[in-house]
C-alpha positions in Angstrom: 58.5 31.9 111.6 59.8 35.0 109.9 59.8 38.5 111.3 56.7 39.6 109.3 54.6 36.6 110.6 55.7 37.3 114.2 54.8 41.0 113.6 51.3 40.2 112.4 50.7 37.9 115.4 52.1 40.2 118.1 50.6 43.4 116.7 47.3 41.6 116.2 47.2 40.4 119.8 48.1 43.8 121.3 45.5 45.6 119.1 42.8 43.1 120.2 43.9 43.8 123.8 43.6 47.6 123.4 40.2 47.4 121.7 38.9 44.9 124.3 40.0 47.2 127.1 38.4 50.2 125.4 35.1 48.4 125.1 35.2 47.2 128.7 36.0 50.7 130.1 33.9 52.9 127.7 32.8 56.3 129.0 29.2 56.8 129.9 29.4 60.4 131.2 31.4 63.6 130.5 33.3 63.1 133.8 34.4 59.6 132.6 35.1 61.0 129.1 37.3 63.9 130.3 38.9 62.6 133.5 37.9 58.9 133.9 35.5 59.8 136.7 38.5 60.8 138.9 38.9 57.2 140.2 42.0 55.7 138.7 44.5 54.2 141.3 47.9 56.0 141.5 50.0 53.0 140.2 47.8 52.5 137.2 47.6 56.3 136.6 51.4 56.3 136.8 51.6 53.7 134.1 49.0 55.5 131.9 50.9 58.8 132.5 54.2 57.2 131.4 52.6 55.7 128.3 50.9 59.1 127.5 54.2 60.9 128.0 56.5 58.4 126.3 55.3 59.0 122.7 56.7 57.9 119.4 59.3 60.6 119.9 60.5 58.8 123.1 60.2 55.2 121.7 61.1 55.6 118.1 62.9 58.9 117.5 64.8 59.8 120.6 67.4 57.0 120.4 67.6 57.6 116.7 68.4 61.2 117.3 71.0 60.3 120.0 72.5 57.7 117.6 73.3 60.5 115.1 73.8 63.5 117.4 75.8 61.7 120.0 76.4 63.7 123.2 74.4 66.6 121.8 71.3 64.3 121.9 71.5 64.4 125.7 69.4 67.6 125.4 66.3 65.4 124.8 67.0 63.1 127.8 67.7 66.1 130.1 64.8 68.2 128.9 62.1 65.6 128.9 63.1 63.9 132.2 63.8 67.1 134.0 60.5 68.5 132.7 58.5 65.7 134.1 60.1 66.2 137.6 59.3 69.9 137.4 55.7 69.1 136.4 55.3 66.5 139.2 56.7 68.6 141.9 55.8 72.2 141.0 52.5 72.1 139.1 50.5 68.8 139.2 49.4 68.8 142.8 48.2 72.4 142.7 46.3 71.9 139.5 44.7 68.8 140.9 43.6 70.7 144.0 42.0 73.3 141.8 39.8 70.5 140.4 39.2 71.5 136.8 39.1 69.1 133.8 41.5 71.0 131.4 44.3 73.5 131.3 42.1 76.1 129.5 39.5 75.5 132.2 42.1 76.4 134.9 43.3 79.4 133.0 39.8 80.6 132.2 38.7 80.4 135.9 42.0 81.6 137.3 42.1 84.6 135.0 38.4 85.2 135.3 38.0 85.7 131.6 36.5 84.1 128.5 39.3 85.8 126.5 41.9 84.0 128.6 40.0 80.7 128.2 39.8 81.1 124.4 43.5 82.1 124.2 44.3 78.9 126.2 42.1 76.8 123.9 44.0 78.1 120.9 47.3 77.3 122.5 46.2 73.9 123.5 44.9 73.1 120.0 48.0 74.4 118.4 50.4 72.5 120.7 48.4 69.2 120.7 47.9 69.1 117.0 51.6 69.7 116.3 52.4 66.9 118.7 49.9 64.4 117.4 51.2 64.8 113.9 54.5 63.3 115.1 52.7 60.3 116.5 51.0 59.6 113.2 54.3 59.6 111.4 55.7 57.2 113.9 52.7 54.8 113.3 53.3 55.1 109.5 57.0 54.2 109.9 56.3 51.1 111.9 53.5 49.8 109.7 55.2 50.6 106.4 58.2 48.4 107.0 56.9 45.4 108.9 53.5 45.0 107.3 55.1 45.8 104.0 52.5 48.4 103.0 52.9 51.9 101.8 53.8 54.5 104.5 50.5 56.4 103.8 48.5 53.2 104.3 50.2 52.7 107.6 49.2 56.1 108.8 45.6 55.5 107.7 45.4 52.2 109.7 46.7 54.0 112.8 44.2 56.8 112.4 41.4 54.2 112.3 42.6 52.4 115.5 43.0 55.6 117.5 39.7 56.9 116.3 38.0 53.8 117.6 39.1 53.6 121.1 39.5 57.4 121.7 36.0 58.2 120.5 34.4 55.2 122.3 36.2 55.3 125.6 37.2 58.9 126.3 39.7 59.3 129.1 38.4 56.3 131.0 39.0 54.0 128.0 42.2 55.7 127.1 43.6 55.4 130.6 43.2 51.7 130.9 44.3 51.2 127.3 47.4 53.1 128.1 48.2 50.9 131.1 48.2 47.9 128.7 50.2 49.9 126.1 52.8 50.9 128.7 53.4 47.2 129.6 53.8 46.4 125.9 56.1 49.3 125.0 58.5 49.0 128.0 58.8 45.2 127.4 59.4 45.8 123.7 62.1 48.5 124.5 64.0 46.5 127.1 64.1 43.0 125.5 66.2 43.9 122.4 68.4 46.2 124.4 69.2 43.4 126.8 69.8 41.0 123.9 72.2 43.4 122.0 74.0 44.4 125.2 74.8 40.7 125.9 75.9 40.1 122.3 78.2 43.2 122.1 79.7 43.5 125.6 78.5 40.5 127.5 76.4 42.5 130.0 72.7 42.0 130.4 72.1 45.5 131.8 72.1 48.0 128.8 72.8 51.0 131.0 76.0 49.4 132.2 76.8 47.8 128.9 77.0 51.3 127.4 80.3 51.7 129.2 81.4 48.1 128.6 84.3 46.6 126.5 84.1 44.8 123.3 85.7 41.4 122.5 89.0 43.1 121.5 89.2 44.8 124.8 88.4 48.4 123.6 85.7 50.4 125.3 82.5 50.5 123.2 82.3 54.3 123.3 86.0 54.6 122.4 85.3 52.4 119.4 82.3 54.4 118.3 84.3 57.7 118.6 86.9 56.2 116.3 84.4 54.9 113.8 82.8 58.4 113.7 86.0 60.3 113.3 87.2 57.9 110.6 84.2 58.9 108.6 84.6 62.6 109.1 81.9 63.0 111.8 82.5 64.7 115.1 83.4 62.4 118.1 80.3 60.7 119.3 81.0 61.7 122.9 81.6 65.5 122.2 79.3 68.4 122.0 79.4 69.9 118.4 76.6 72.5 118.3 77.5 74.6 121.3 76.5 74.7 124.9 74.2 77.7 124.4 71.9 75.8 122.1 72.2 72.6 124.2 71.0 74.6 127.2 68.1 76.4 125.4 66.8 73.2 123.8 67.0 71.3 127.1 65.2 74.1 128.9 62.5 74.4 126.2 61.8 70.6 126.4 61.8 70.8 130.2 59.5 73.8 130.5 57.4 72.5 127.7 56.8 69.2 129.4 55.6 71.1 132.4 53.1 72.9 130.2 51.8 70.0 128.1 48.0 69.9 128.5 47.7 66.1 127.7 50.1 65.2 130.6 48.6 67.7 133.1 45.1 66.4 132.6 46.3 62.9 133.8 46.6 64.3 137.3 42.8 65.0 137.3 42.0 61.3 137.0 43.0 60.2 140.5 40.7 60.5 143.6 42.7 62.8 145.8 45.5 65.4 145.6 47.9 63.1 147.5 47.2 60.5 144.8 48.3 62.9 142.2 51.7 63.1 143.9 51.9 59.3 144.2 51.0 58.7 140.6 53.7 61.3 139.6 56.3 59.4 141.5 55.2 56.0 140.0 55.3 57.6 136.5 58.8 58.8 137.0 60.0 55.3 137.8 58.2 53.8 134.8 59.6 56.6 132.5 63.2 56.1 133.9 63.2 52.5 132.7 63.0 53.7 129.0 65.0 56.9 129.3 68.0 55.3 130.9 68.0 52.6 128.2 67.8 55.0 125.2 71.5 56.1 125.2 72.6 52.4 125.1 70.2 51.6 122.2 71.5 54.6 120.4 75.2 53.5 120.8 74.4 49.9 119.8 72.5 50.9 116.7 75.0 53.5 115.4 78.0 51.1 116.0 76.2 48.2 114.3 75.0 50.4 111.4 78.5 51.6 110.6 80.1 48.2 110.9 77.4 46.6 108.7 77.2 49.0 105.8 80.1 51.4 105.7 82.3 50.8 102.6 80.6 47.4 102.0 79.5 45.8 98.7 75.9 46.8 98.2 75.1 43.4 96.7 76.3 41.6 99.9 74.3 43.7 102.4 71.8 41.9 104.6 68.1 41.5 103.7 67.0 44.1 106.3 68.8 46.8 104.2 66.7 46.0 101.1 63.5 45.8 103.2 64.0 49.3 104.6 64.9 50.7 101.2 61.4 49.7 100.1 59.9 52.1 102.6 61.9 55.1 101.2 63.2 55.8 104.7 66.6 54.3 103.9 68.3 55.2 100.6 71.5 54.2 98.8 72.7 56.3 95.8 75.8 54.9 94.1 77.4 58.3 93.2 80.7 56.9 91.9 79.3 53.6 90.5 81.7 51.3 92.4 78.9 49.2 93.9 80.1 50.0 97.5 78.3 52.1 100.2 80.3 55.2 101.0 78.8 56.5 104.3 80.7 59.5 105.5 80.3 63.2 106.4 80.6 65.0 103.1 79.9 68.3 104.8 83.3 68.0 106.3 85.4 69.7 103.6 88.8 68.7 105.1 87.7 65.0 105.2 86.3 65.2 101.7 89.5 66.6 100.3 92.0 64.6 102.2 90.4 61.2 102.6 87.4 60.8 100.3 88.7 62.4 97.1 91.8 60.2 96.8 89.6 57.1 97.2 87.3 58.3 94.4 84.3 58.9 96.7 81.9 61.5 95.3 79.7 62.2 98.2 77.8 60.4 101.0 75.7 57.7 99.4 73.6 56.6 102.4 70.5 58.5 103.7 69.0 57.2 106.9 65.8 58.5 108.5 66.5 58.9 112.2 63.1 57.4 113.0 64.0 53.9 111.8 66.9 53.2 114.1 65.0 51.7 117.0 62.9 49.6 114.7 65.8 48.5 112.5 68.1 47.9 115.5 67.0 44.2 116.2 67.3 43.4 112.4 70.7 45.0 112.2 71.8 42.9 115.2 70.3 39.8 113.6 67.9 39.1 116.6 65.1 36.5 116.3 61.9 37.4 114.4 59.7 37.6 117.5 61.9 40.4 119.0 61.4 42.4 115.8 57.7 41.9 116.0 57.7 42.9 119.6 59.5 46.2 118.9 57.0 47.1 116.2 54.2 46.5 118.7 56.0 48.6 121.2 56.5 51.5 118.8 52.8 51.4 117.8 51.8 51.3 121.5 53.9 54.4 122.2 52.6 56.4 119.2 48.9 55.4 119.7 48.8 55.9 123.5 50.1 59.5 123.2 48.0 60.2 120.1 44.9 59.2 122.0 45.7 61.5 125.0 46.4 64.4 122.7 43.2 63.9 120.7 41.3 63.9 124.0 42.8 67.3 124.8 41.8 68.6 121.4 38.2 67.3 121.9 37.8 68.6 125.4 39.2 72.0 124.5 36.5 72.3 121.8 33.5 70.7 123.5 34.1 71.7 127.1 36.1 74.9 127.0 34.8 76.4 123.8 31.2 75.2 123.6 30.1 74.4 127.2 32.0 77.2 128.9 31.7 79.9 126.2 29.5 79.6 123.1 26.8 77.2 124.3 26.6 77.2 128.1 23.1 75.5 128.0 24.4 72.5 126.0 23.3 69.1 127.5 25.8 66.6 128.7 24.8 64.2 125.9 25.3 66.9 123.3 28.6 67.9 124.8 29.8 64.3 124.7 28.7 64.1 121.0 30.6 67.3 120.2 33.7 65.9 121.9 33.6 62.8 119.8 33.0 64.8 116.6 36.0 66.9 117.5 38.2 63.8 117.9 37.0 62.6 114.5 38.0 65.8 112.7 41.3 66.1 114.6 42.4 62.5 113.8 41.7 63.0 110.1 43.7 66.2 110.1 46.5 64.5 112.1 46.5 61.6 109.6 47.0 64.0 106.7 49.9 65.8 108.2 51.3 62.4 109.4 51.5 61.4 105.8 53.1 64.8 104.9 55.2 65.3 108.0 57.1 68.6 108.5 60.2 66.8 110.1 61.5 63.9 112.2 59.1 62.7 114.9 61.2 64.0 117.8 61.9 67.3 115.9 58.2 68.0 115.4 57.5 67.1 119.0 60.3 69.4 120.1 58.5 72.3 118.4 55.3 71.4 120.3 57.3 71.4 123.6 58.8 74.8 122.7 55.3 76.2 121.9 54.0 74.8 125.3 56.9 76.4 127.1 56.4 79.8 125.5 52.6 79.9 126.1 51.3 77.7 128.9 54.1 77.4 131.3 54.3 81.1 132.5 50.5 81.4 132.7 50.3 78.2 134.8 53.2 79.0 137.1 52.1 82.6 137.7 48.5 81.5 138.1 49.5 79.3 141.0 52.2 81.3 142.7 51.3 85.0 141.9 48.2 86.6 143.4 49.0 89.8 141.5 49.0 88.2 138.0 45.8 89.3 136.2 43.9 88.4 133.1 45.5 91.2 130.9 49.0 90.1 131.8 48.4 86.4 131.3 46.6 86.7 127.9 49.2 89.2 126.6 52.1 86.9 127.6 50.6 83.8 126.1 49.8 85.4 122.8 53.2 87.1 122.5 55.1 83.9 123.5 53.1 81.7 121.1 53.4 84.1 118.2 57.1 84.8 118.7 58.0 81.1 119.0 55.7 80.0 116.2 57.0 82.7 113.8 60.7 81.8 114.6 60.1 78.1 113.9 58.2 78.8 110.6 60.8 81.3 109.4 63.8 79.1 110.0 62.3 75.7 109.1 60.0 76.7 106.2 61.0 80.2 105.2 64.1 81.9 104.1 65.9 81.7 107.4 69.5 80.5 107.4 71.0 78.7 110.5 73.8 81.3 110.4 71.1 83.9 111.4 69.9 82.0 114.5 69.2 84.5 117.3 72.1 84.1 119.8 72.8 80.7 118.1 69.5 79.2 119.3 67.9 76.6 117.0 64.1 76.4 116.4 64.0 73.5 118.8 65.3 75.7 121.6 63.6 79.0 120.9 60.7 78.2 123.1 62.9 79.0 126.1 63.4 82.6 124.8 59.7 82.7 124.0 58.9 81.7 127.6 61.2 84.5 129.0 59.4 87.0 126.7 56.1 85.7 127.9 57.1 86.3 131.6 58.4 89.8 130.8 55.3 90.8 128.9 52.9 89.3 131.4 54.6 90.9 134.5 54.8 94.3 132.8 51.2 94.3 131.6 49.9 93.0 134.9 51.5 95.8 136.9 50.2 98.4 134.5 46.6 97.2 134.9 44.3 96.6 137.8 44.9 93.6 140.1 42.7 90.5 140.1 39.5 90.5 142.1 39.8 89.7 145.8 38.0 86.4 145.3 40.6 85.3 142.7 43.5 86.3 145.0 42.0 84.2 147.8 41.5 81.3 145.5 45.2 81.4 144.5 46.2 81.4 148.1 43.9 78.5 148.9 45.4 76.4 146.1 48.8 76.4 147.7 47.6 75.5 151.2 47.4 71.7 151.9 44.2 72.2 154.0 41.5 69.8 152.8 43.9 68.1 150.3 42.1 64.8 150.9 39.0 66.1 149.3 39.0 66.2 145.5 38.7 69.6 144.0 38.7 71.4 147.5 39.8 75.0 147.7 
């Protein structure tokens, strides 16, 4: 069977599995809809957390970014992995002990203010919606190539699938669906990596194969460095944007992870506080399987891409090249009319003048969307059709699992935090559940629209969401747990200033008149959330010390959250 037939079969089976699980575990109450009734075992919650956290950005886009950024792409690995450790150790157990459904619920109660709650709702909606757009683009990329349908149609199909099991099952349905999706996505990620590692360096462990030697005796990374420099690119293993930006982007991703509402809410789905710690540990193991493999996939994909297409006759290129061209995500433009693919860094003036010009090259002729590299990798390496279908299923599992979790955050922020806790306190449980489902429906349609018209690469869009989370939620959560003196005025001021500063910087430099030469301290939009976070802390601390301290009851509550007493009782203070 060909790759498309295998794709239909494997994707069909996995989708039937997800829908079956969603129907089996559908939510019947708001507690089940928001936090799965608080009864998910730690190992399963660890799998669900890993699937929730490892989005299309992790599965599809991260290895693609590393493939083209090289060493600089380590910022995504460092930031996201370090951020999860920070979340698991510093925040999750305390938030679980507090016993609230959502981050805005925690902030509203901790800062004894509807203003704080509404500010947190706005932040949660902004962050979650920005993040879910990236997932929808990932769904479209996967569908468009392997089901041979337009990119827009692929997004619409993904919207329909997510809508079905998120609306029906709530957090209970999503949790058990995500357990199945984790199994699919990790198997789909590791199998082709193992295949290609064996083919290229003879080692079945990709993490070790990354440092292995090719048939001619040269180290794989040395070979890739040479291939890159021969085409005018920077050495793959060197940092080319500067350590300042590397640090700020890593920190923004790290701190943003610790403030992401859809990940935090996962720790409310287990029975006890100690189970929150256990599920965090399990999730880290499950996450590490993918994250330690990503650099190897990136190296394999970039090496094979250069060897396959660079300065080759277009008419002789493999079938996969023409298939990806149909999606519009891979483009060849024969600028000098010689029928060969000139793939090189035409922004490197020295290379263009000294090497390209004498050969008659008139500019880089190959445009590759970063987000296709993981999906195209098995085809480039000429792996069997069932492996290709498996990778598609894994990419869809990663995108859909995270999209579902994000949509639940959006719906709970509106129905629970905005309606139940603010505008309509007398609303019945049935009406609240209906409002949550309507909110998901509206959000998924909006996410589908922006998925069809995406503002950037999947991982790039997600990086902005992490920056916004770092600049708004992280300081409010940390100071809410560890500072009895932090009050409502300080927290609200800090969140608003951090969110506005970071959002304005991203919009100015990505969609406005901003020039990269004007970056503040050389910090790119992907890293500005770290500076926004520092500004948030400064504003929050200053305002809090200029205004009255929190009520005594709130200060006692903060102290009780940090004391292990009664930690075996869910929601104890």
